[in-house]
A tleap script that builds the chain and sets N, CA, C and O, in Angstrom:
source leaprc.protein.ff14SB
mol = sequence {
  NMET LYS LEU SER SER SER GLU GLU THR LEU
  MET GLN HIE LEU TRP GLY ARG GLU ARG ALA
  PHE MET LYS ASP LEU LEU ASP ALA TYR PRO
  ALA PRO LYS PRO ALA ALA THR THR VAL ALA
  THR LEU LEU LYS ARG MET ALA ASP LYS GLY
  PHE VAL GLY TYR ARG GLU PHE GLY ASN SER
  ARG GLU TYR TYR PRO LEU VAL THR ARG GLN
  ALA TYR PHE ALA THR HIE VAL ASN GLY LEU
  ILE LYS ASN PHE PHE ASN ASN SER ALA ALA
  GLN PHE ALA SER PHE PHE THR THR GLU THR
  ASP LEU SER ALA ASP GLU LEU GLU ALA LEU
  LYS LYS ILE VAL ASP GLU GLN LEU GLN LYS
  LYS LYS CPRO
}
set mol.1.N position { -0.450 1.010 10.821 }
set mol.1.CA position { -1.973 0.363 11.112 }
set mol.1.C position { -1.589 -1.035 9.907 }
set mol.1.O position { -0.887 -1.220 8.912 }
set mol.2.N position { -2.307 -1.589 10.544 }
set mol.2.CA position { -2.746 -3.164 10.143 }
set mol.2.C position { -3.391 -3.460 8.966 }
set mol.2.O position { -3.973 -2.405 8.717 }
set mol.3.N position { -3.634 -4.181 8.148 }
set mol.3.CA position { -5.103 -4.611 7.347 }
set mol.3.C position { -5.364 -5.578 8.273 }
set mol.3.O position { -4.766 -5.623 9.348 }
set mol.4.N position { -6.409 -6.541 7.867 }
set mol.4.CA position { -6.811 -7.189 8.054 }
set mol.4.C position { -6.604 -8.489 7.136 }
set mol.4.O position { -6.186 -8.221 6.010 }
set mol.5.N position { -6.820 -9.852 7.409 }
set mol.5.CA position { -6.532 -10.627 6.376 }
set mol.5.C position { -6.859 -10.602 5.048 }
set mol.5.O position { -6.027 -10.637 4.142 }
set mol.6.N position { -8.458 -10.521 4.855 }
set mol.6.CA position { -8.902 -10.262 4.056 }
set mol.6.C position { -8.259 -8.905 2.969 }
set mol.6.O position { -7.992 -9.141 1.791 }
set mol.7.N position { -8.098 -7.657 3.521 }
set mol.7.CA position { -7.522 -6.697 3.226 }
set mol.7.C position { -6.517 -6.668 2.869 }
set mol.7.O position { -6.006 -5.707 2.294 }
set mol.8.N position { -5.965 -7.760 3.134 }
set mol.8.CA position { -4.335 -7.725 2.685 }
set mol.8.C position { -4.294 -8.478 1.697 }
set mol.8.O position { -3.406 -8.053 0.958 }
set mol.9.N position { -4.871 -9.561 1.180 }
set mol.9.CA position { -5.364 -10.826 -0.130 }
set mol.9.C position { -5.549 -9.842 -1.203 }
set mol.9.O position { -4.661 -9.809 -2.055 }
set mol.10.N position { -6.678 -8.922 -1.336 }
set mol.10.CA position { -7.185 -7.473 -1.788 }
set mol.10.C position { -5.940 -6.879 -2.257 }
set mol.10.O position { -5.735 -6.901 -3.470 }
set mol.11.N position { -4.927 -6.260 -1.347 }
set mol.11.CA position { -4.321 -5.615 -1.144 }
set mol.11.C position { -2.742 -6.063 -2.582 }
set mol.11.O position { -2.049 -5.401 -3.355 }
set mol.12.N position { -2.895 -7.633 -2.174 }
set mol.12.CA position { -1.454 -8.000 -2.810 }
set mol.12.C position { -1.903 -8.435 -4.396 }
set mol.12.O position { -1.249 -8.850 -5.353 }
set mol.13.N position { -3.691 -8.060 -4.145 }
set mol.13.CA position { -4.067 -8.008 -5.567 }
set mol.13.C position { -3.939 -7.047 -6.566 }
set mol.13.O position { -3.947 -7.284 -7.774 }
set mol.14.N position { -3.797 -5.753 -5.940 }
set mol.14.CA position { -3.876 -4.595 -6.250 }
set mol.14.C position { -2.058 -4.263 -6.564 }
set mol.14.O position { -1.500 -4.057 -7.642 }
set mol.15.N position { -1.523 -4.313 -5.280 }
set mol.15.CA position { 0.105 -4.443 -5.481 }
set mol.15.C position { 0.423 -5.486 -6.753 }
set mol.15.O position { 1.627 -5.373 -6.983 }
set mol.16.N position { -0.037 -6.230 -7.457 }
set mol.16.CA position { 0.446 -6.868 -8.794 }
set mol.16.C position { -0.042 -6.027 -10.003 }
set mol.16.O position { 0.476 -6.039 -11.120 }
set mol.17.N position { -1.052 -5.341 -9.640 }
set mol.17.CA position { -1.787 -4.895 -10.854 }
set mol.17.C position { -1.144 -3.114 -10.970 }
set mol.17.O position { -1.191 -2.467 -12.016 }
set mol.18.N position { -0.652 -2.659 -9.833 }
set mol.18.CA position { -0.390 -1.750 -9.503 }
set mol.18.C position { -1.907 0.058 -9.483 }
set mol.18.O position { -2.179 1.000 -8.739 }
set mol.19.N position { -2.372 -0.511 -10.823 }
set mol.19.CA position { -3.742 0.184 -10.822 }
set mol.19.C position { -4.731 -0.715 -11.423 }
set mol.19.O position { -4.475 -1.551 -12.291 }
set mol.20.N position { -6.522 -0.355 -10.608 }
set mol.20.CA position { -7.441 -1.563 -11.310 }
set mol.20.C position { -8.702 -1.008 -11.216 }
set mol.20.O position { -8.773 -0.044 -10.454 }
set mol.21.N position { -9.685 -1.333 -11.758 }
set mol.21.CA position { -10.849 -1.371 -11.598 }
set mol.21.C position { -11.540 -2.028 -11.023 }
set mol.21.O position { -11.022 -3.088 -11.374 }
set mol.22.N position { -12.693 -2.464 -10.099 }
set mol.22.CA position { -13.497 -2.920 -9.658 }
set mol.22.C position { -13.145 -4.809 -10.194 }
set mol.22.O position { -12.661 -5.864 -9.783 }
set mol.23.N position { -13.760 -4.225 -11.272 }
set mol.23.CA position { -13.787 -5.463 -11.774 }
set mol.23.C position { -12.749 -6.332 -12.743 }
set mol.23.O position { -13.148 -7.255 -13.454 }
set mol.24.N position { -11.214 -5.862 -12.663 }
set mol.24.CA position { -9.730 -6.091 -12.310 }
set mol.24.C position { -9.723 -6.598 -11.267 }
set mol.24.O position { -9.209 -7.716 -11.266 }
set mol.25.N position { -10.195 -6.137 -10.072 }
set mol.25.CA position { -9.465 -6.785 -8.755 }
set mol.25.C position { -10.254 -8.187 -8.749 }
set mol.25.O position { -9.730 -9.283 -8.550 }
set mol.26.N position { -11.830 -7.905 -9.047 }
set mol.26.CA position { -13.205 -9.229 -8.491 }
set mol.26.C position { -12.047 -10.552 -9.446 }
set mol.26.O position { -11.505 -11.486 -8.855 }
set mol.27.N position { -11.910 -10.294 -10.921 }
set mol.27.CA position { -11.029 -11.299 -11.416 }
set mol.27.C position { -9.718 -12.226 -11.546 }
set mol.27.O position { -9.266 -13.207 -12.136 }
set mol.28.N position { -9.311 -10.880 -10.241 }
set mol.28.CA position { -8.154 -11.821 -9.538 }
set mol.28.C position { -8.380 -13.024 -8.405 }
set mol.28.O position { -7.774 -14.013 -7.994 }
set mol.29.N position { -9.493 -12.398 -8.186 }
set mol.29.CA position { -9.715 -13.967 -7.053 }
set mol.29.C position { -10.369 -15.494 -7.589 }
set mol.29.O position { -11.463 -15.588 -8.147 }
set mol.30.N position { -9.752 -16.275 -7.388 }
set mol.30.CA position { -10.073 -17.599 -7.821 }
set mol.30.C position { -11.477 -17.944 -7.187 }
set mol.30.O position { -11.905 -17.588 -6.089 }
set mol.31.N position { -12.142 -18.791 -8.226 }
set mol.31.CA position { -13.755 -19.197 -7.146 }
set mol.31.C position { -13.787 -19.901 -6.432 }
set mol.31.O position { -13.390 -21.041 -6.676 }
set mol.32.N position { -14.286 -19.542 -5.193 }
set mol.32.CA position { -15.610 -18.818 -5.904 }
set mol.32.C position { -15.382 -16.980 -5.156 }
set mol.32.O position { -15.146 -16.387 -4.103 }
set mol.33.N position { -15.567 -16.839 -6.108 }
set mol.33.CA position { -14.831 -14.801 -5.819 }
set mol.33.C position { -16.425 -14.547 -4.600 }
set mol.33.O position { -17.468 -15.100 -4.251 }
set mol.34.N position { -15.563 -13.261 -4.369 }
set mol.34.CA position { -16.315 -12.405 -3.691 }
set mol.34.C position { -17.144 -12.017 -3.424 }
set mol.34.O position { -16.367 -11.378 -2.714 }
set mol.35.N position { -18.399 -11.552 -3.137 }
set mol.35.CA position { -19.561 -10.072 -3.586 }
set mol.35.C position { -18.835 -9.049 -4.067 }
set mol.35.O position { -18.056 -8.422 -3.348 }
set mol.36.N position { -19.037 -8.765 -5.430 }
set mol.36.CA position { -18.575 -7.023 -5.410 }
set mol.36.C position { -18.865 -6.083 -4.766 }
set mol.36.O position { -18.340 -4.979 -4.909 }
set mol.37.N position { -19.831 -6.380 -3.871 }
set mol.37.CA position { -20.082 -5.577 -2.418 }
set mol.37.C position { -19.237 -5.568 -1.605 }
set mol.37.O position { -18.694 -4.606 -1.062 }
set mol.38.N position { -19.032 -6.983 -1.434 }
set mol.38.CA position { -17.627 -6.849 -0.068 }
set mol.38.C position { -16.639 -6.453 -0.538 }
set mol.38.O position { -15.980 -5.677 0.155 }
set mol.39.N position { -16.119 -6.828 -1.936 }
set mol.39.CA position { -14.549 -5.800 -2.315 }
set mol.39.C position { -15.031 -4.598 -2.134 }
set mol.39.O position { -14.437 -4.034 -1.215 }
set mol.40.N position { -15.880 -3.939 -2.628 }
set mol.40.CA position { -16.104 -2.250 -2.633 }
set mol.40.C position { -16.326 -2.170 -0.521 }
set mol.40.O position { -16.290 -1.100 0.088 }
set mol.41.N position { -16.444 -2.960 -0.125 }
set mol.41.CA position { -16.793 -2.424 1.715 }
set mol.41.C position { -15.246 -2.460 1.801 }
set mol.41.O position { -14.771 -1.596 2.537 }
set mol.42.N position { -14.181 -3.470 1.063 }
set mol.42.CA position { -12.526 -3.653 1.720 }
set mol.42.C position { -12.232 -2.399 1.259 }
set mol.42.O position { -12.089 -1.632 2.212 }
set mol.43.N position { -12.078 -1.859 0.180 }
set mol.43.CA position { -11.705 -0.692 -0.861 }
set mol.43.C position { -12.091 0.172 -0.034 }
set mol.43.O position { -11.137 0.901 0.234 }
set mol.44.N position { -13.430 0.603 0.763 }
set mol.44.CA position { -13.577 1.823 1.378 }
set mol.44.C position { -12.534 1.652 2.804 }
set mol.44.O position { -11.750 2.544 3.129 }
set mol.45.N position { -12.650 0.647 3.397 }
set mol.45.CA position { -12.271 0.878 4.624 }
set mol.45.C position { -10.349 0.966 4.486 }
set mol.45.O position { -9.617 1.764 5.071 }
set mol.46.N position { -10.041 0.125 3.751 }
set mol.46.CA position { -8.790 0.508 2.980 }
set mol.46.C position { -7.976 1.545 2.480 }
set mol.46.O position { -6.763 1.731 2.386 }
set mol.47.N position { -9.221 2.299 2.125 }
set mol.47.CA position { -9.288 3.963 1.283 }
set mol.47.C position { -9.559 5.255 3.087 }
set mol.47.O position { -9.449 6.443 3.388 }
set mol.48.N position { -9.823 4.335 3.535 }
set mol.48.CA position { -10.059 4.985 5.027 }
set mol.48.C position { -8.778 5.010 6.032 }
set mol.48.O position { -8.519 5.972 6.755 }
set mol.49.N position { -8.156 4.033 5.983 }
set mol.49.CA position { -6.554 3.691 6.657 }
set mol.49.C position { -5.883 4.402 6.274 }
set mol.49.O position { -5.112 4.906 7.090 }
set mol.50.N position { -5.792 4.871 4.724 }
set mol.50.CA position { -4.787 5.434 3.952 }
set mol.50.C position { -3.893 4.339 3.345 }
set mol.50.O position { -2.681 4.543 3.418 }
set mol.51.N position { -4.429 2.901 2.599 }
set mol.51.CA position { -3.693 2.254 2.092 }
set mol.51.C position { -4.192 2.586 0.173 }
set mol.51.O position { -3.535 2.767 -0.852 }
set mol.52.N position { -4.848 2.557 0.318 }
set mol.52.CA position { -5.531 2.846 -1.530 }
set mol.52.C position { -6.141 4.185 -1.262 }
set mol.52.O position { -6.535 4.766 -0.251 }
set mol.53.N position { -6.054 4.542 -2.920 }
set mol.53.CA position { -6.726 5.807 -2.932 }
set mol.53.C position { -6.820 5.465 -4.528 }
set mol.53.O position { -6.042 4.787 -5.200 }
set mol.54.N position { -8.264 6.287 -5.011 }
set mol.54.CA position { -8.352 6.220 -6.191 }
set mol.54.C position { -9.090 7.523 -7.293 }
set mol.54.O position { -9.546 8.615 -6.954 }
set mol.55.N position { -9.013 7.045 -8.386 }
set mol.55.CA position { -9.448 8.445 -9.348 }
set mol.55.C position { -11.061 7.879 -9.989 }
set mol.55.O position { -11.322 6.693 -10.192 }
set mol.56.N position { -11.702 8.657 -10.151 }
set mol.56.CA position { -13.177 8.660 -10.695 }
set mol.56.C position { -13.173 9.107 -12.053 }
set mol.56.O position { -13.041 10.270 -12.435 }
set mol.57.N position { -13.391 7.674 -13.024 }
set mol.57.CA position { -14.070 7.956 -14.355 }
set mol.57.C position { -15.490 7.429 -14.262 }
set mol.57.O position { -15.863 6.258 -14.339 }
set mol.58.N position { -16.248 8.594 -14.069 }
set mol.58.CA position { -17.789 8.449 -14.397 }
set mol.58.C position { -17.965 8.229 -13.088 }
set mol.58.O position { -17.325 8.651 -12.125 }
set mol.59.N position { -19.226 7.281 -13.173 }
set mol.59.CA position { -19.157 5.976 -12.499 }
set mol.59.C position { -18.559 4.776 -11.666 }
set mol.59.O position { -18.913 4.158 -10.662 }
set mol.60.N position { -17.215 4.716 -12.766 }
set mol.60.CA position { -16.323 3.912 -11.949 }
set mol.60.C position { -15.103 4.209 -11.713 }
set mol.60.O position { -14.610 5.078 -12.432 }
set mol.61.N position { -14.232 3.570 -10.616 }
set mol.61.CA position { -12.941 4.181 -9.834 }
set mol.61.C position { -11.498 3.161 -10.135 }
set mol.61.O position { -11.277 1.954 -10.232 }
set mol.62.N position { -10.936 4.064 -10.189 }
set mol.62.CA position { -9.628 2.589 -10.410 }
set mol.62.C position { -8.872 3.635 -9.082 }
set mol.62.O position { -8.814 4.789 -8.658 }
set mol.63.N position { -8.321 2.050 -8.822 }
set mol.63.CA position { -7.719 1.982 -7.376 }
set mol.63.C position { -6.131 1.669 -7.667 }
set mol.63.O position { -5.547 0.764 -8.262 }
set mol.64.N position { -5.799 2.601 -7.111 }
set mol.64.CA position { -3.967 2.320 -6.739 }
set mol.64.C position { -3.400 1.881 -5.145 }
set mol.64.O position { -4.091 2.303 -4.218 }
set mol.65.N position { -2.712 1.418 -4.946 }
set mol.65.CA position { -1.966 1.254 -3.760 }
set mol.65.C position { -1.359 2.782 -3.586 }
set mol.65.O position { -0.846 3.415 -4.509 }
set mol.66.N position { -1.523 3.290 -2.131 }
set mol.66.CA position { -1.051 4.225 -1.171 }
set mol.66.C position { 0.580 4.051 -1.093 }
set mol.66.O position { 1.462 4.784 -1.542 }
set mol.67.N position { 0.658 2.905 -0.413 }
set mol.67.CA position { 1.465 2.357 0.144 }
set mol.67.C position { 1.867 0.656 -0.049 }
set mol.67.O position { 1.146 -0.341 -0.004 }
set mol.68.N position { 3.847 0.871 -0.360 }
set mol.68.CA position { 4.289 -0.089 -1.329 }
set mol.68.C position { 4.082 -1.329 -0.184 }
set mol.68.O position { 3.853 -1.244 1.023 }
set mol.69.N position { 4.279 -2.650 -1.160 }
set mol.69.CA position { 4.221 -3.773 -0.573 }
set mol.69.C position { 5.404 -3.562 0.523 }
set mol.69.O position { 5.202 -3.716 1.728 }
set mol.70.N position { 6.956 -3.108 -0.159 }
set mol.70.CA position { 7.786 -3.250 0.702 }
set mol.70.C position { 7.674 -2.725 1.868 }
set mol.70.O position { 7.946 -3.328 2.906 }
set mol.71.N position { 7.097 -1.075 1.780 }
set mol.71.CA position { 6.827 -0.540 2.853 }
set mol.71.C position { 5.960 -0.972 3.662 }
set mol.71.O position { 6.209 -0.585 4.804 }
set mol.72.N position { 4.843 -1.745 3.571 }
set mol.72.CA position { 4.175 -2.558 4.590 }
set mol.72.C position { 5.024 -3.654 4.681 }
set mol.72.O position { 5.144 -3.801 5.898 }
set mol.73.N position { 5.525 -4.304 4.268 }
set mol.73.CA position { 6.200 -5.876 4.793 }
set mol.73.C position { 7.167 -5.112 5.668 }
set mol.73.O position { 7.312 -5.574 6.800 }
set mol.74.N position { 7.919 -3.928 5.326 }
set mol.74.CA position { 8.836 -3.471 6.676 }
set mol.74.C position { 8.602 -3.371 7.896 }
set mol.74.O position { 9.175 -3.835 8.882 }
set mol.75.N position { 7.464 -2.548 7.735 }
set mol.75.CA position { 6.765 -2.090 8.886 }
set mol.75.C position { 6.471 -3.145 9.762 }
set mol.75.O position { 6.615 -2.980 10.974 }
set mol.76.N position { 6.052 -4.270 9.272 }
set mol.76.CA position { 5.712 -5.640 9.925 }
set mol.76.C position { 6.766 -6.325 10.347 }
set mol.76.O position { 6.526 -6.865 11.427 }
set mol.77.N position { 7.783 -6.517 9.963 }
set mol.77.CA position { 8.777 -6.870 10.164 }
set mol.77.C position { 9.320 -6.194 11.281 }
set mol.77.O position { 9.615 -6.742 12.344 }
set mol.78.N position { 9.469 -4.784 10.975 }
set mol.78.CA position { 10.139 -4.121 12.169 }
set mol.78.C position { 9.547 -4.152 13.547 }
set mol.78.O position { 10.253 -4.127 14.555 }
set mol.79.N position { 7.948 -4.219 13.577 }
set mol.79.CA position { 6.889 -4.500 14.660 }
set mol.79.C position { 7.093 -6.131 14.884 }
set mol.79.O position { 6.189 -6.581 15.588 }
set mol.80.N position { 7.951 -7.017 14.508 }
set mol.80.CA position { 7.729 -8.242 14.733 }
set mol.80.C position { 9.111 -8.597 15.408 }
set mol.80.O position { 9.433 -9.709 15.830 }
set mol.81.N position { 9.911 -7.378 15.433 }
set mol.81.CA position { 11.349 -7.549 15.840 }
set mol.81.C position { 11.059 -6.732 17.052 }
set mol.81.O position { 11.321 -7.394 18.056 }
set mol.82.N position { 10.610 -5.522 17.338 }
set mol.82.CA position { 10.478 -4.847 18.311 }
set mol.82.C position { 9.521 -5.277 19.116 }
set mol.82.O position { 9.446 -4.732 20.217 }
set mol.83.N position { 8.586 -6.319 18.785 }
set mol.83.CA position { 7.860 -6.941 19.837 }
set mol.83.C position { 8.112 -8.374 20.361 }
set mol.83.O position { 7.628 -8.878 21.374 }
set mol.84.N position { 8.944 -8.916 19.496 }
set mol.84.CA position { 9.181 -10.881 19.740 }
set mol.84.C position { 10.593 -10.861 20.094 }
set mol.84.O position { 11.063 -11.690 20.874 }
set mol.85.N position { 11.383 -9.812 19.469 }
set mol.85.CA position { 13.061 -10.064 19.517 }
set mol.85.C position { 13.671 -9.192 20.578 }
set mol.85.O position { 14.858 -9.390 20.838 }
set mol.86.N position { 12.907 -8.090 21.338 }
set mol.86.CA position { 13.668 -7.330 22.430 }
set mol.86.C position { 14.556 -6.145 21.127 }
set mol.86.O position { 15.725 -5.771 21.029 }
set mol.87.N position { 13.590 -5.930 20.494 }
set mol.87.CA position { 14.173 -4.972 19.277 }
set mol.87.C position { 15.657 -5.234 18.773 }
set mol.87.O position { 16.517 -4.363 18.646 }
set mol.88.N position { 15.821 -6.756 18.476 }
set mol.88.CA position { 17.227 -6.743 18.268 }
set mol.88.C position { 17.288 -7.495 17.190 }
set mol.88.O position { 17.047 -8.686 17.390 }
set mol.89.N position { 17.613 -7.079 15.763 }
set mol.89.CA position { 17.471 -7.587 14.722 }
set mol.89.C position { 18.026 -8.795 14.379 }
set mol.89.O position { 17.626 -9.484 13.441 }
set mol.90.N position { 19.212 -9.156 15.334 }
set mol.90.CA position { 20.440 -10.065 15.735 }
set mol.90.C position { 19.335 -11.546 16.247 }
set mol.90.O position { 19.256 -12.715 15.869 }
set mol.91.N position { 18.925 -11.064 16.838 }
set mol.91.CA position { 18.290 -12.288 17.819 }
set mol.91.C position { 17.135 -12.368 16.586 }
set mol.91.O position { 17.295 -13.575 16.404 }
set mol.92.N position { 16.273 -12.070 15.770 }
set mol.92.CA position { 15.359 -12.285 14.711 }
set mol.92.C position { 16.199 -13.186 13.542 }
set mol.92.O position { 15.788 -14.196 12.970 }
set mol.93.N position { 17.222 -12.650 13.406 }
set mol.93.CA position { 18.330 -13.512 12.298 }
set mol.93.C position { 18.686 -14.696 12.762 }
set mol.93.O position { 19.088 -15.559 11.982 }
set mol.94.N position { 18.577 -14.963 14.356 }
set mol.94.CA position { 19.169 -16.205 15.124 }
set mol.94.C position { 17.899 -17.165 14.889 }
set mol.94.O position { 17.643 -18.343 14.641 }
set mol.95.N position { 17.283 -15.973 15.111 }
set mol.95.CA position { 15.462 -17.445 15.191 }
set mol.95.C position { 15.776 -17.692 13.610 }
set mol.95.O position { 16.283 -18.745 13.222 }
set mol.96.N position { 15.401 -16.539 12.668 }
set mol.96.CA position { 15.447 -17.128 11.370 }
set mol.96.C position { 15.978 -17.626 10.311 }
set mol.96.O position { 15.627 -17.685 9.133 }
set mol.97.N position { 17.161 -18.090 11.080 }
set mol.97.CA position { 18.153 -18.922 10.717 }
set mol.97.C position { 18.470 -20.383 10.782 }
set mol.97.O position { 18.839 -21.230 9.968 }
set mol.98.N position { 18.128 -20.351 12.325 }
set mol.98.CA position { 18.260 -22.288 12.990 }
set mol.98.C position { 16.682 -22.306 13.230 }
set mol.98.O position { 16.488 -23.202 14.052 }
set mol.99.N position { 15.694 -21.824 12.944 }
set mol.99.CA position { 13.953 -22.388 13.256 }
set mol.99.C position { 13.790 -22.464 12.122 }
set mol.99.O position { 13.160 -23.522 12.110 }
set mol.100.N position { 13.899 -21.998 10.501 }
set mol.100.CA position { 13.814 -22.741 9.201 }
set mol.100.C position { 14.210 -23.325 8.500 }
set mol.100.O position { 15.349 -23.770 8.638 }
set mol.101.N position { 13.588 -23.547 7.611 }
set mol.101.CA position { 14.613 -25.329 7.157 }
set mol.101.C position { 15.063 -24.802 5.204 }
set mol.101.O position { 14.813 -25.073 4.030 }
set mol.102.N position { 15.936 -23.827 6.181 }
set mol.102.CA position { 16.486 -22.988 4.634 }
set mol.102.C position { 17.624 -24.185 4.212 }
set mol.102.O position { 18.293 -24.862 4.993 }
set mol.103.N position { 17.626 -24.226 2.734 }
set mol.103.CA position { 18.768 -25.152 2.004 }
set mol.103.C position { 19.956 -24.224 2.301 }
set mol.103.O position { 19.719 -23.118 2.786 }
set mol.104.N position { 21.352 -24.641 2.014 }
set mol.104.CA position { 22.644 -24.682 2.268 }
set mol.104.C position { 22.439 -23.520 1.094 }
set mol.104.O position { 23.008 -22.475 1.410 }
set mol.105.N position { 21.850 -23.471 -0.012 }
set mol.105.CA position { 22.001 -22.150 -1.214 }
set mol.105.C position { 21.155 -21.184 -0.676 }
set mol.105.O position { 21.373 -20.027 -1.034 }
set mol.106.N position { 20.257 -21.386 0.086 }
set mol.106.CA position { 19.169 -20.060 0.902 }
set mol.106.C position { 20.173 -19.390 1.771 }
set mol.106.O position { 20.443 -18.256 1.374 }
set mol.107.N position { 20.976 -19.872 3.139 }
set mol.107.CA position { 21.749 -19.573 3.562 }
set mol.107.C position { 23.350 -18.885 2.917 }
set mol.107.O position { 23.936 -17.951 3.464 }
set mol.108.N position { 23.660 -19.336 2.122 }
set mol.108.CA position { 24.518 -18.543 0.884 }
set mol.108.C position { 24.068 -17.022 0.480 }
set mol.108.O position { 24.510 -15.881 0.346 }
set mol.109.N position { 23.061 -17.688 0.396 }
set mol.109.CA position { 22.304 -16.020 -0.593 }
set mol.109.C position { 21.913 -15.105 0.452 }
set mol.109.O position { 21.921 -13.924 0.106 }
set mol.110.N position { 21.531 -15.379 1.793 }
set mol.110.CA position { 21.508 -14.640 2.939 }
set mol.110.C position { 22.643 -13.829 3.280 }
set mol.110.O position { 22.655 -12.631 3.563 }
set mol.111.N position { 24.052 -15.040 3.183 }
set mol.111.CA position { 25.578 -14.601 3.709 }
set mol.111.C position { 25.840 -13.125 2.719 }
set mol.111.O position { 26.398 -12.106 3.126 }
set mol.112.N position { 25.182 -13.380 1.110 }
set mol.112.CA position { 26.056 -12.534 0.345 }
set mol.112.C position { 25.273 -11.015 0.483 }
set mol.112.O position { 25.674 -9.903 0.138 }
set mol.113.N position { 24.060 -11.407 1.097 }
set mol.113.CA position { 23.137 -10.138 1.478 }
set mol.113.C position { 23.825 -9.192 2.217 }
set mol.113.O position { 24.113 -8.023 1.957 }
set mol.114.N position { 24.146 -10.237 3.662 }
set mol.114.CA position { 24.650 -9.453 4.952 }
set mol.114.C position { 26.193 -8.872 4.461 }
set mol.114.O position { 26.652 -7.805 4.868 }
set mol.115.N position { 26.807 -9.668 3.630 }
set mol.115.CA position { 28.411 -9.324 3.093 }
set mol.115.C position { 28.359 -8.004 2.704 }
set mol.115.O position { 29.132 -7.140 3.117 }
set mol.116.N position { 27.171 -7.775 1.660 }
set mol.116.CA position { 27.328 -6.513 1.003 }
set mol.116.C position { 26.620 -5.390 1.242 }
set mol.116.O position { 26.549 -4.417 0.490 }
set mol.117.N position { 25.973 -5.558 2.539 }
set mol.117.CA position { 25.300 -4.504 3.453 }
set mol.117.C position { 26.998 -4.291 4.334 }
set mol.117.O position { 27.650 -3.264 4.522 }
set mol.118.N position { 27.189 -5.258 4.592 }
set mol.118.CA position { 28.925 -4.592 5.870 }
set mol.118.C position { 29.489 -4.116 4.622 }
set mol.118.O position { 29.894 -3.052 5.088 }
set mol.119.N position { 29.862 -4.059 3.313 }
set mol.119.CA position { 30.276 -3.550 2.492 }
set mol.119.C position { 30.161 -2.105 2.434 }
set mol.119.O position { 31.127 -1.454 2.833 }
set mol.120.N position { 29.122 -1.493 1.996 }
set mol.120.CA position { 28.035 -0.569 1.979 }
set mol.120.C position { 28.050 0.412 3.077 }
set mol.120.O position { 27.825 1.608 2.888 }
set mol.121.N position { 28.404 -0.274 4.611 }
set mol.121.CA position { 28.260 0.590 5.870 }
set mol.121.C position { 30.219 0.797 6.185 }
set mol.121.O position { 30.610 1.507 7.112 }
set mol.122.N position { 30.693 0.441 5.738 }
set mol.122.CA position { 32.122 0.622 6.045 }
set mol.122.C position { 32.768 2.003 5.128 }
set mol.122.O position { 32.435 2.278 3.975 }
set mol.123.N position { 33.740 2.745 5.947 }
set mol.123.CA position { 34.252 3.762 5.701 }
set mol.123.C position { 35.047 4.184 4.295 }
set mol.123.O position { 35.542 5.305 4.179 }
savepdb mol mol.pdb
quit
């Protein structure tokens, strides 16, 4: 399941704090801040989708993510690879390294990551 753009923004704020009350989340937005009712609606939708949980403290709720940032991102990257690159991570990597403006240092860092993963896979 996917989050809307507004939900992703709110989720970024929640991931950054790990746990937050409505006031904390509203404070995280730059001006002009969304209405509290808008954020409450987004949180309800996100809870219904299984992305956000909460604990009640009297009339207040403390919200927390049920999905990690890494798991959410991995799902979307894997979907991108499946849908646009014929389920080929190699095609995705080729596109990513040739069509983005990566510096030599960034390419070296990627090479190091690949080399480390290759070492882990060796028997």
